[in-house]
N, CA, C, O and CB atoms as a CASP TS submission, in Angstrom:
PFRMAT TS
TARGET T0000
AUTHOR 0000-0000-0000
METHOD Language model
MODEL 1
PARENT N/A
ATOM      1  N   MET     1     -43.860  -9.659 -18.447  1.00  0.00           N
ATOM      2  CA  MET     1     -43.861 -10.981 -17.780  1.00  0.00           C
ATOM      3  C   MET     1     -43.267 -10.909 -16.475  1.00  0.00           C
ATOM      4  O   MET     1     -42.210 -10.343 -16.193  1.00  0.00           O
ATOM      5  CB  MET     1     -43.150 -12.004 -18.565  1.00  0.00           C
ATOM      6  N   GLU     2     -43.967 -11.475 -15.772  1.00  0.00           N
ATOM      7  CA  GLU     2     -43.870 -11.397 -14.172  1.00  0.00           C
ATOM      8  C   GLU     2     -43.505 -12.866 -13.753  1.00  0.00           C
ATOM      9  O   GLU     2     -44.222 -13.779 -14.164  1.00  0.00           O
ATOM     10  CB  GLU     2     -45.401 -10.875 -13.391  1.00  0.00           C
ATOM     11  N   ILE     3     -42.392 -13.144 -12.932  1.00  0.00           N
ATOM     12  CA  ILE     3     -42.259 -14.445 -12.323  1.00  0.00           C
ATOM     13  C   ILE     3     -42.237 -14.149 -11.059  1.00  0.00           C
ATOM     14  O   ILE     3     -41.804 -13.045 -10.730  1.00  0.00           O
ATOM     15  CB  ILE     3     -41.130 -15.254 -12.699  1.00  0.00           C
ATOM     16  N   LYS     4     -42.721 -15.110 -10.030  1.00  0.00           N
ATOM     17  CA  LYS     4     -42.796 -15.202  -8.693  1.00  0.00           C
ATOM     18  C   LYS     4     -41.708 -16.467  -8.320  1.00  0.00           C
ATOM     19  O   LYS     4     -41.837 -17.628  -8.708  1.00  0.00           O
ATOM     20  CB  LYS     4     -44.392 -15.434  -8.248  1.00  0.00           C
ATOM     21  N   ILE     5     -40.735 -16.002  -7.568  1.00  0.00           N
ATOM     22  CA  ILE     5     -39.621 -16.513  -6.882  1.00  0.00           C
ATOM     23  C   ILE     5     -39.507 -16.721  -5.346  1.00  0.00           C
ATOM     24  O   ILE     5     -39.333 -15.752  -4.607  1.00  0.00           O
ATOM     25  CB  ILE     5     -38.676 -15.739  -7.221  1.00  0.00           C
ATOM     26  N   GLU     6     -39.596 -17.872  -4.913  1.00  0.00           N
ATOM     27  CA  GLU     6     -39.379 -17.863  -3.404  1.00  0.00           C
ATOM     28  C   GLU     6     -37.976 -18.367  -3.209  1.00  0.00           C
ATOM     29  O   GLU     6     -37.533 -19.393  -3.725  1.00  0.00           O
ATOM     30  CB  GLU     6     -40.459 -18.795  -2.581  1.00  0.00           C
ATOM     31  N   LEU     7     -37.214 -17.421  -2.288  1.00  0.00           N
ATOM     32  CA  LEU     7     -35.919 -17.946  -1.848  1.00  0.00           C
ATOM     33  C   LEU     7     -35.762 -18.408  -0.420  1.00  0.00           C
ATOM     34  O   LEU     7     -36.658 -17.841   0.206  1.00  0.00           O
ATOM     35  CB  LEU     7     -34.950 -16.957  -2.070  1.00  0.00           C
ATOM     36  N   PRO     8     -35.157 -19.056   0.277  1.00  0.00           N
ATOM     37  CA  PRO     8     -34.789 -19.202   1.472  1.00  0.00           C
ATOM     38  C   PRO     8     -34.290 -18.046   2.154  1.00  0.00           C
ATOM     39  O   PRO     8     -33.472 -17.456   1.448  1.00  0.00           O
ATOM     40  CB  PRO     8     -33.986 -20.112   1.492  1.00  0.00           C
ATOM     41  N   ASN     9     -34.486 -17.490   3.295  1.00  0.00           N
ATOM     42  CA  ASN     9     -34.539 -16.675   3.933  1.00  0.00           C
ATOM     43  C   ASN     9     -32.798 -16.330   3.749  1.00  0.00           C
ATOM     44  O   ASN     9     -32.433 -15.208   3.395  1.00  0.00           O
ATOM     45  CB  ASN     9     -35.296 -17.041   5.234  1.00  0.00           C
ATOM     46  N   GLU    10     -31.806 -17.446   4.039  1.00  0.00           N
ATOM     47  CA  GLU    10     -30.692 -17.326   4.248  1.00  0.00           C
ATOM     48  C   GLU    10     -30.057 -16.923   2.713  1.00  0.00           C
ATOM     49  O   GLU    10     -29.101 -16.153   2.624  1.00  0.00           O
ATOM     50  CB  GLU    10     -30.246 -18.548   4.979  1.00  0.00           C
ATOM     51  N   LEU    11     -30.491 -17.336   1.912  1.00  0.00           N
ATOM     52  CA  LEU    11     -30.153 -16.690   0.414  1.00  0.00           C
ATOM     53  C   LEU    11     -30.342 -15.131   0.306  1.00  0.00           C
ATOM     54  O   LEU    11     -29.587 -14.272  -0.148  1.00  0.00           O
ATOM     55  CB  LEU    11     -31.180 -17.353  -0.758  1.00  0.00           C
ATOM     56  N   LYS    12     -31.841 -15.025   0.984  1.00  0.00           N
ATOM     57  CA  LYS    12     -32.046 -13.456   0.525  1.00  0.00           C
ATOM     58  C   LYS    12     -31.334 -12.863   1.246  1.00  0.00           C
ATOM     59  O   LYS    12     -30.853 -11.827   0.789  1.00  0.00           O
ATOM     60  CB  LYS    12     -33.365 -12.781   0.595  1.00  0.00           C
ATOM     61  N   GLU    13     -30.978 -13.259   2.638  1.00  0.00           N
ATOM     62  CA  GLU    13     -29.977 -12.177   3.197  1.00  0.00           C
ATOM     63  C   GLU    13     -28.418 -12.367   2.515  1.00  0.00           C
ATOM     64  O   GLU    13     -27.553 -11.505   2.671  1.00  0.00           O
ATOM     65  CB  GLU    13     -29.884 -12.365   4.978  1.00  0.00           C
ATOM     66  N   GLN    14     -28.228 -13.408   1.870  1.00  0.00           N
ATOM     67  CA  GLN    14     -26.859 -13.078   1.536  1.00  0.00           C
ATOM     68  C   GLN    14     -26.778 -12.572   0.429  1.00  0.00           C
ATOM     69  O   GLN    14     -25.641 -12.201   0.137  1.00  0.00           O
ATOM     70  CB  GLN    14     -26.010 -14.033   1.557  1.00  0.00           C
ATOM     71  N   ILE    15     -28.049 -12.303  -0.791  1.00  0.00           N
ATOM     72  CA  ILE    15     -27.924 -11.688  -1.946  1.00  0.00           C
ATOM     73  C   ILE    15     -28.214 -10.087  -1.077  1.00  0.00           C
ATOM     74  O   ILE    15     -27.659  -9.162  -1.669  1.00  0.00           O
ATOM     75  CB  ILE    15     -29.086 -12.336  -3.293  1.00  0.00           C
ATOM     76  N   GLU    16     -28.837  -9.739  -0.039  1.00  0.00           N
ATOM     77  CA  GLU    16     -28.869  -8.316   0.139  1.00  0.00           C
ATOM     78  C   GLU    16     -27.766  -7.918   0.844  1.00  0.00           C
ATOM     79  O   GLU    16     -27.583  -6.723   1.074  1.00  0.00           O
ATOM     80  CB  GLU    16     -30.028  -7.851   0.781  1.00  0.00           C
ATOM     81  N   ILE    17     -26.895  -8.891   1.272  1.00  0.00           N
ATOM     82  CA  ILE    17     -25.568  -8.649   1.966  1.00  0.00           C
ATOM     83  C   ILE    17     -24.378  -8.195   0.732  1.00  0.00           C
ATOM     84  O   ILE    17     -23.557  -7.279   0.784  1.00  0.00           O
ATOM     85  CB  ILE    17     -25.100 -10.191   2.842  1.00  0.00           C
ATOM     86  N   SER    18     -24.567  -8.953  -0.102  1.00  0.00           N
ATOM     87  CA  SER    18     -23.528  -8.688  -1.316  1.00  0.00           C
ATOM     88  C   SER    18     -23.857  -7.671  -1.975  1.00  0.00           C
ATOM     89  O   SER    18     -22.911  -6.943  -2.279  1.00  0.00           O
ATOM     90  CB  SER    18     -23.378  -9.718  -2.315  1.00  0.00           C
ATOM     91  N   GLY    19     -25.177  -7.255  -2.412  1.00  0.00           N
ATOM     92  CA  GLY    19     -25.266  -5.976  -2.997  1.00  0.00           C
ATOM     93  C   GLY    19     -25.653  -6.592  -4.589  1.00  0.00           C
ATOM     94  O   GLY    19     -25.887  -5.793  -5.495  1.00  0.00           O
ATOM     95  N   VAL    20     -25.683  -7.688  -4.763  1.00  0.00           N
ATOM     96  CA  VAL    20     -26.146  -8.000  -5.880  1.00  0.00           C
ATOM     97  C   VAL    20     -27.690  -7.702  -6.269  1.00  0.00           C
ATOM     98  O   VAL    20     -28.642  -8.059  -5.574  1.00  0.00           O
ATOM     99  CB  VAL    20     -25.839  -9.239  -5.941  1.00  0.00           C
ATOM    100  N   LYS    21     -27.791  -6.969  -7.527  1.00  0.00           N
ATOM    101  CA  LYS    21     -29.518  -7.028  -8.192  1.00  0.00           C
ATOM    102  C   LYS    21     -30.090  -8.158  -8.553  1.00  0.00           C
ATOM    103  O   LYS    21     -29.898  -8.707  -9.638  1.00  0.00           O
ATOM    104  CB  LYS    21     -29.765  -6.308  -9.491  1.00  0.00           C
ATOM    105  N   LEU    22     -30.927  -8.622  -7.537  1.00  0.00           N
ATOM    106  CA  LEU    22     -31.480 -10.031  -8.315  1.00  0.00           C
ATOM    107  C   LEU    22     -31.802  -9.798  -9.582  1.00  0.00           C
ATOM    108  O   LEU    22     -31.478 -10.662 -10.397  1.00  0.00           O
ATOM    109  CB  LEU    22     -32.765 -10.695  -7.731  1.00  0.00           C
ATOM    110  N   SER    23     -32.568  -8.490 -10.096  1.00  0.00           N
ATOM    111  CA  SER    23     -32.872  -8.834 -11.493  1.00  0.00           C
ATOM    112  C   SER    23     -32.075  -8.995 -12.554  1.00  0.00           C
ATOM    113  O   SER    23     -32.428  -9.450 -13.642  1.00  0.00           O
ATOM    114  CB  SER    23     -33.557  -8.106 -11.901  1.00  0.00           C
ATOM    115  N   LEU    24     -30.965  -8.616 -12.245  1.00  0.00           N
ATOM    116  CA  LEU    24     -29.657  -8.607 -13.055  1.00  0.00           C
ATOM    117  C   LEU    24     -29.081  -9.909 -12.995  1.00  0.00           C
ATOM    118  O   LEU    24     -28.665 -10.483 -14.001  1.00  0.00           O
ATOM    119  CB  LEU    24     -28.612  -7.581 -12.553  1.00  0.00           C
ATOM    120  N   LEU    25     -29.037 -10.469 -11.673  1.00  0.00           N
ATOM    121  CA  LEU    25     -28.466 -11.970 -12.047  1.00  0.00           C
ATOM    122  C   LEU    25     -29.719 -12.885 -12.510  1.00  0.00           C
ATOM    123  O   LEU    25     -29.473 -13.955 -13.066  1.00  0.00           O
ATOM    124  CB  LEU    25     -27.669 -12.756 -10.610  1.00  0.00           C
ATOM    125  N   LEU    26     -30.862 -12.542 -12.323  1.00  0.00           N
ATOM    126  CA  LEU    26     -31.727 -13.426 -13.166  1.00  0.00           C
ATOM    127  C   LEU    26     -32.125 -13.536 -14.790  1.00  0.00           C
ATOM    128  O   LEU    26     -32.563 -14.428 -15.515  1.00  0.00           O
ATOM    129  CB  LEU    26     -32.786 -13.246 -12.618  1.00  0.00           C
ATOM    130  N   GLN    27     -31.730 -12.137 -14.959  1.00  0.00           N
ATOM    131  CA  GLN    27     -31.294 -11.792 -16.620  1.00  0.00           C
ATOM    132  C   GLN    27     -30.232 -12.884 -17.121  1.00  0.00           C
ATOM    133  O   GLN    27     -30.342 -13.663 -18.068  1.00  0.00           O
ATOM    134  CB  GLN    27     -30.462 -10.106 -16.803  1.00  0.00           C
ATOM    135  N   ARG    28     -29.304 -12.742 -16.329  1.00  0.00           N
ATOM    136  CA  ARG    28     -27.693 -13.179 -16.809  1.00  0.00           C
ATOM    137  C   ARG    28     -28.188 -14.652 -16.684  1.00  0.00           C
ATOM    138  O   ARG    28     -27.927 -15.396 -17.630  1.00  0.00           O
ATOM    139  CB  ARG    28     -26.068 -12.652 -15.641  1.00  0.00           C
ATOM    140  N   LEU    29     -28.965 -15.219 -15.477  1.00  0.00           N
ATOM    141  CA  LEU    29     -29.190 -16.689 -15.454  1.00  0.00           C
ATOM    142  C   LEU    29     -29.948 -17.149 -16.679  1.00  0.00           C
ATOM    143  O   LEU    29     -29.440 -18.113 -17.252  1.00  0.00           O
ATOM    144  CB  LEU    29     -29.964 -17.104 -14.190  1.00  0.00           C
ATOM    145  N   VAL    30     -31.016 -16.676 -17.177  1.00  0.00           N
ATOM    146  CA  VAL    30     -32.119 -16.699 -18.187  1.00  0.00           C
ATOM    147  C   VAL    30     -31.201 -16.748 -19.494  1.00  0.00           C
ATOM    148  O   VAL    30     -31.312 -17.715 -20.247  1.00  0.00           O
ATOM    149  CB  VAL    30     -33.231 -15.305 -18.098  1.00  0.00           C
ATOM    150  N   LYS    31     -30.189 -15.601 -19.809  1.00  0.00           N
ATOM    151  CA  LYS    31     -29.458 -15.741 -20.839  1.00  0.00           C
ATOM    152  C   LYS    31     -28.226 -16.936 -20.916  1.00  0.00           C
ATOM    153  O   LYS    31     -27.749 -17.344 -21.975  1.00  0.00           O
ATOM    154  CB  LYS    31     -28.998 -14.470 -20.974  1.00  0.00           C
ATOM    155  N   HIS    32     -27.941 -17.266 -19.941  1.00  0.00           N
ATOM    156  CA  HIS    32     -27.032 -18.719 -19.970  1.00  0.00           C
ATOM    157  C   HIS    32     -27.863 -19.991 -20.109  1.00  0.00           C
ATOM    158  O   HIS    32     -27.312 -21.061 -20.364  1.00  0.00           O
ATOM    159  CB  HIS    32     -26.163 -18.944 -18.533  1.00  0.00           C
ATOM    160  N   LEU    33     -29.167 -19.888 -19.948  1.00  0.00           N
ATOM    161  CA  LEU    33     -30.023 -21.284 -20.069  1.00  0.00           C
ATOM    162  C   LEU    33     -30.525 -21.149 -21.464  1.00  0.00           C
ATOM    163  O   LEU    33     -30.796 -22.217 -22.014  1.00  0.00           O
ATOM    164  CB  LEU    33     -31.382 -21.489 -18.907  1.00  0.00           C
ATOM    165  N   GLU    34     -30.702 -20.071 -22.141  1.00  0.00           N
ATOM    166  CA  GLU    34     -31.012 -19.896 -23.542  1.00  0.00           C
ATOM    167  C   GLU    34     -29.863 -20.376 -24.221  1.00  0.00           C
ATOM    168  O   GLU    34     -30.053 -21.307 -25.004  1.00  0.00           O
ATOM    169  CB  GLU    34     -31.348 -18.475 -23.939  1.00  0.00           C
ATOM    170  N   GLU    35     -28.648 -19.913 -24.079  1.00  0.00           N
ATOM    171  CA  GLU    35     -27.385 -20.552 -24.696  1.00  0.00           C
ATOM    172  C   GLU    35     -27.080 -21.814 -24.812  1.00  0.00           C
ATOM    173  O   GLU    35     -26.541 -22.433 -25.730  1.00  0.00           O
ATOM    174  CB  GLU    35     -26.422 -20.209 -24.168  1.00  0.00           C
ATOM    175  N   GLU    36     -27.687 -22.308 -23.253  1.00  0.00           N
ATOM    176  CA  GLU    36     -27.161 -23.727 -23.076  1.00  0.00           C
ATOM    177  C   GLU    36     -28.679 -24.728 -23.805  1.00  0.00           C
ATOM    178  O   GLU    36     -28.588 -25.947 -23.951  1.00  0.00           O
ATOM    179  CB  GLU    36     -26.749 -24.059 -21.018  1.00  0.00           C
ATOM    180  N   ARG    37     -29.450 -24.261 -24.031  1.00  0.00           N
ATOM    181  CA  ARG    37     -30.557 -24.784 -24.669  1.00  0.00           C
ATOM    182  C   ARG    37     -30.309 -24.737 -26.160  1.00  0.00           C
ATOM    183  O   ARG    37     -30.962 -25.508 -26.864  1.00  0.00           O
ATOM    184  CB  ARG    37     -31.792 -24.053 -24.270  1.00  0.00           C
ATOM    185  N   GLU    38     -29.324 -23.809 -26.791  1.00  0.00           N
ATOM    186  CA  GLU    38     -29.013 -23.577 -28.149  1.00  0.00           C
ATOM    187  C   GLU    38     -28.231 -25.083 -28.428  1.00  0.00           C
ATOM    188  O   GLU    38     -28.501 -25.922 -29.287  1.00  0.00           O
ATOM    189  CB  GLU    38     -28.031 -22.062 -28.391  1.00  0.00           C
ATOM    190  N   MET    39     -27.079 -25.110 -27.298  1.00  0.00           N
ATOM    191  CA  MET    39     -26.288 -25.998 -27.447  1.00  0.00           C
ATOM    192  C   MET    39     -26.648 -27.587 -27.433  1.00  0.00           C
ATOM    193  O   MET    39     -26.122 -28.551 -27.989  1.00  0.00           O
ATOM    194  CB  MET    39     -25.498 -25.668 -26.621  1.00  0.00           C
ATOM    195  N   ILE    40     -27.765 -27.451 -26.563  1.00  0.00           N
ATOM    196  CA  ILE    40     -28.298 -29.069 -26.285  1.00  0.00           C
ATOM    197  C   ILE    40     -29.245 -29.184 -27.316  1.00  0.00           C
ATOM    198  O   ILE    40     -29.575 -30.360 -27.469  1.00  0.00           O
ATOM    199  CB  ILE    40     -29.079 -29.452 -24.714  1.00  0.00           C
ATOM    200  N   ASP    41     -29.853 -28.337 -28.143  1.00  0.00           N
ATOM    201  CA  ASP    41     -30.632 -28.467 -29.249  1.00  0.00           C
ATOM    202  C   ASP    41     -29.811 -29.109 -30.596  1.00  0.00           C
ATOM    203  O   ASP    41     -30.195 -30.017 -31.334  1.00  0.00           O
ATOM    204  CB  ASP    41     -31.207 -27.053 -29.503  1.00  0.00           C
ATOM    205  N   TRP    42     -28.835 -28.503 -30.645  1.00  0.00           N
ATOM    206  CA  TRP    42     -27.784 -28.462 -31.941  1.00  0.00           C
ATOM    207  C   TRP    42     -27.182 -30.306 -31.400  1.00  0.00           C
ATOM    208  O   TRP    42     -27.211 -31.293 -32.134  1.00  0.00           O
ATOM    209  CB  TRP    42     -26.132 -26.655 -31.825  1.00  0.00           C
ATOM    210  N   SER    43     -26.825 -30.274 -30.337  1.00  0.00           N
ATOM    211  CA  SER    43     -26.262 -31.783 -30.328  1.00  0.00           C
ATOM    212  C   SER    43     -27.304 -33.090 -30.367  1.00  0.00           C
ATOM    213  O   SER    43     -27.007 -34.243 -30.677  1.00  0.00           O
ATOM    214  CB  SER    43     -25.419 -31.941 -28.956  1.00  0.00           C
ATOM    215  N   VAL    44     -28.617 -32.574 -29.960  1.00  0.00           N
ATOM    216  CA  VAL    44     -29.484 -33.784 -30.196  1.00  0.00           C
ATOM    217  C   VAL    44     -29.600 -33.894 -31.599  1.00  0.00           C
ATOM    218  O   VAL    44     -29.547 -35.025 -32.081  1.00  0.00           O
ATOM    219  CB  VAL    44     -30.888 -33.718 -29.546  1.00  0.00           C
ATOM    220  N   LYS    45     -29.738 -32.994 -32.279  1.00  0.00           N
ATOM    221  CA  LYS    45     -30.110 -32.655 -33.945  1.00  0.00           C
ATOM    222  C   LYS    45     -28.556 -33.189 -34.451  1.00  0.00           C
ATOM    223  O   LYS    45     -28.644 -33.872 -35.472  1.00  0.00           O
ATOM    224  CB  LYS    45     -30.545 -30.555 -34.426  1.00  0.00           C
ATOM    225  N   LEU    46     -27.396 -33.047 -34.035  1.00  0.00           N
ATOM    226  CA  LEU    46     -26.207 -33.864 -34.501  1.00  0.00           C
ATOM    227  C   LEU    46     -26.406 -35.465 -34.328  1.00  0.00           C
ATOM    228  O   LEU    46     -26.175 -36.290 -35.212  1.00  0.00           O
ATOM    229  CB  LEU    46     -24.908 -33.396 -33.655  1.00  0.00           C
ATOM    230  N   GLN    47     -26.836 -35.722 -33.136  1.00  0.00           N
ATOM    231  CA  GLN    47     -26.628 -37.243 -32.644  1.00  0.00           C
ATOM    232  C   GLN    47     -27.910 -37.987 -33.599  1.00  0.00           C
ATOM    233  O   GLN    47     -27.734 -39.112 -34.065  1.00  0.00           O
ATOM    234  CB  GLN    47     -26.875 -37.453 -30.622  1.00  0.00           C
ATOM    235  N   ARG    48     -29.052 -37.315 -33.799  1.00  0.00           N
ATOM    236  CA  ARG    48     -30.164 -37.842 -34.641  1.00  0.00           C
ATOM    237  C   ARG    48     -29.672 -38.228 -36.138  1.00  0.00           C
ATOM    238  O   ARG    48     -29.851 -39.260 -36.786  1.00  0.00           O
ATOM    239  CB  ARG    48     -31.331 -36.722 -34.711  1.00  0.00           C
ATOM    240  N   ALA    49     -28.995 -37.036 -36.451  1.00  0.00           N
ATOM    241  CA  ALA    49     -28.366 -37.244 -38.183  1.00  0.00           C
ATOM    242  C   ALA    49     -27.298 -38.145 -37.982  1.00  0.00           C
ATOM    243  O   ALA    49     -26.966 -38.717 -39.021  1.00  0.00           O
ATOM    244  CB  ALA    49     -27.651 -35.722 -39.074  1.00  0.00           C
ATOM    245  N   SER    50     -26.641 -38.460 -36.956  1.00  0.00           N
ATOM    246  CA  SER    50     -25.403 -39.759 -36.891  1.00  0.00           C
ATOM    247  C   SER    50     -26.063 -41.153 -37.129  1.00  0.00           C
ATOM    248  O   SER    50     -25.701 -42.110 -37.813  1.00  0.00           O
ATOM    249  CB  SER    50     -24.576 -39.890 -35.220  1.00  0.00           C
ATOM    250  N   ARG    51     -27.222 -40.934 -36.284  1.00  0.00           N
ATOM    251  CA  ARG    51     -28.012 -42.465 -36.056  1.00  0.00           C
ATOM    252  C   ARG    51     -28.729 -42.581 -37.273  1.00  0.00           C
ATOM    253  O   ARG    51     -29.049 -43.752 -37.477  1.00  0.00           O
ATOM    254  CB  ARG    51     -29.175 -42.618 -34.681  1.00  0.00           C
ATOM    255  N   HIS    52     -29.167 -41.647 -38.320  1.00  0.00           N
ATOM    256  CA  HIS    52     -29.931 -41.735 -39.626  1.00  0.00           C
ATOM    257  C   HIS    52     -29.810 -42.941 -40.535  1.00  0.00           C
ATOM    258  O   HIS    52     -28.881 -42.886 -41.341  1.00  0.00           O
ATOM    259  CB  HIS    52     -29.560 -40.636 -40.420  1.00  0.00           C
ATOM    260  N   GLY    53     -30.538 -43.966 -40.552  1.00  0.00           N
ATOM    261  CA  GLY    53     -30.414 -44.863 -41.476  1.00  0.00           C
ATOM    262  C   GLY    53     -29.523 -46.120 -40.656  1.00  0.00           C
ATOM    263  O   GLY    53     -29.231 -47.121 -41.310  1.00  0.00           O
ATOM    264  N   ARG    54     -29.246 -46.053 -39.683  1.00  0.00           N
ATOM    265  CA  ARG    54     -28.422 -47.047 -38.634  1.00  0.00           C
ATOM    266  C   ARG    54     -29.716 -48.199 -38.480  1.00  0.00           C
ATOM    267  O   ARG    54     -29.321 -49.362 -38.389  1.00  0.00           O
ATOM    268  CB  ARG    54     -27.869 -46.123 -36.818  1.00  0.00           C
ATOM    269  N   TYR    55     -30.755 -48.057 -38.453  1.00  0.00           N
ATOM    270  CA  TYR    55     -31.653 -49.263 -38.146  1.00  0.00           C
ATOM    271  C   TYR    55     -31.824 -50.062 -39.633  1.00  0.00           C
ATOM    272  O   TYR    55     -32.044 -51.256 -39.840  1.00  0.00           O
ATOM    273  CB  TYR    55     -33.258 -48.706 -37.465  1.00  0.00           C
ATOM    274  N   ASP    56     -31.692 -49.270 -40.310  1.00  0.00           N
ATOM    275  CA  ASP    56     -32.062 -50.099 -41.766  1.00  0.00           C
ATOM    276  C   ASP    56     -30.720 -50.926 -41.951  1.00  0.00           C
ATOM    277  O   ASP    56     -30.758 -52.104 -42.305  1.00  0.00           O
ATOM    278  CB  ASP    56     -32.385 -48.946 -43.319  1.00  0.00           C
ATOM    279  N   GLU    57     -29.507 -50.243 -41.691  1.00  0.00           N
ATOM    280  CA  GLU    57     -28.141 -50.794 -41.550  1.00  0.00           C
ATOM    281  C   GLU    57     -28.123 -52.068 -40.614  1.00  0.00           C
ATOM    282  O   GLU    57     -27.785 -53.072 -41.242  1.00  0.00           O
ATOM    283  CB  GLU    57     -27.179 -49.675 -40.968  1.00  0.00           C
ATOM    284  N   LEU    58     -28.307 -52.221 -39.720  1.00  0.00           N
ATOM    285  CA  LEU    58     -28.599 -53.336 -38.656  1.00  0.00           C
ATOM    286  C   LEU    58     -29.176 -54.548 -39.362  1.00  0.00           C
ATOM    287  O   LEU    58     -28.698 -55.581 -39.831  1.00  0.00           O
ATOM    288  CB  LEU    58     -29.663 -52.836 -37.500  1.00  0.00           C
ATOM    289  N   LYS    59     -30.861 -53.817 -39.213  1.00  0.00           N
ATOM    290  CA  LYS    59     -31.697 -54.558 -39.768  1.00  0.00           C
ATOM    291  C   LYS    59     -30.944 -55.417 -41.165  1.00  0.00           C
ATOM    292  O   LYS    59     -31.248 -56.608 -41.224  1.00  0.00           O
ATOM    293  CB  LYS    59     -32.904 -53.590 -40.071  1.00  0.00           C
ATOM    294  N   ALA    60     -30.345 -55.086 -41.866  1.00  0.00           N
ATOM    295  CA  ALA    60     -29.669 -55.430 -43.453  1.00  0.00           C
ATOM    296  C   ALA    60     -28.672 -56.793 -43.019  1.00  0.00           C
ATOM    297  O   ALA    60     -28.463 -57.783 -43.719  1.00  0.00           O
ATOM    298  CB  ALA    60     -28.477 -53.796 -44.253  1.00  0.00           C
ATOM    299  N   LYS    61     -28.232 -56.561 -41.894  1.00  0.00           N
ATOM    300  CA  LYS    61     -27.228 -57.422 -41.380  1.00  0.00           C
ATOM    301  C   LYS    61     -27.787 -58.323 -40.395  1.00  0.00           C
ATOM    302  O   LYS    61     -27.043 -59.002 -39.686  1.00  0.00           O
ATOM    303  CB  LYS    61     -26.130 -56.680 -40.813  1.00  0.00           C
ATOM    304  N   GLY    62     -29.090 -58.376 -40.299  1.00  0.00           N
ATOM    305  CA  GLY    62     -29.522 -59.290 -39.384  1.00  0.00           C
ATOM    306  C   GLY    62     -29.461 -59.130 -38.279  1.00  0.00           C
ATOM    307  O   GLY    62     -29.678 -60.147 -37.621  1.00  0.00           O
ATOM    308  N   LEU    63     -29.194 -58.031 -37.601  1.00  0.00           N
ATOM    309  CA  LEU    63     -28.501 -57.733 -36.292  1.00  0.00           C
ATOM    310  C   LEU    63     -29.734 -57.356 -35.382  1.00  0.00           C
ATOM    311  O   LEU    63     -29.622 -57.294 -34.158  1.00  0.00           O
ATOM    312  CB  LEU    63     -27.310 -56.460 -36.407  1.00  0.00           C
ATOM    313  N   ILE    64     -30.895 -57.113 -36.035  1.00  0.00           N
ATOM    314  CA  ILE    64     -31.989 -56.778 -35.285  1.00  0.00           C
ATOM    315  C   ILE    64     -33.151 -57.162 -36.063  1.00  0.00           C
ATOM    316  O   ILE    64     -34.282 -56.971 -35.618  1.00  0.00           O
ATOM    317  CB  ILE    64     -31.998 -55.377 -34.910  1.00  0.00           C
TER
END
C-alpha cells in the first residue's frame, strides 16, 4: 500500500534535522491509532450495553 502525505516545508525541515525516519514515525502513529480505535470501540460497546432496555424502562414509567 502506498500513502501520499504532503507536509509543510517547516515540518519537513524539522524532521530532516532531527534525523527521525518518517516511515518509522508513521508506523508508530498507525499503531497508536489502531490501539485507540480498539479502546473507542470497547467504550461505545460498554455504553450501549448500559443503555440497553433504558427506553422501555422510561416508557413504562411514563417519562417518555
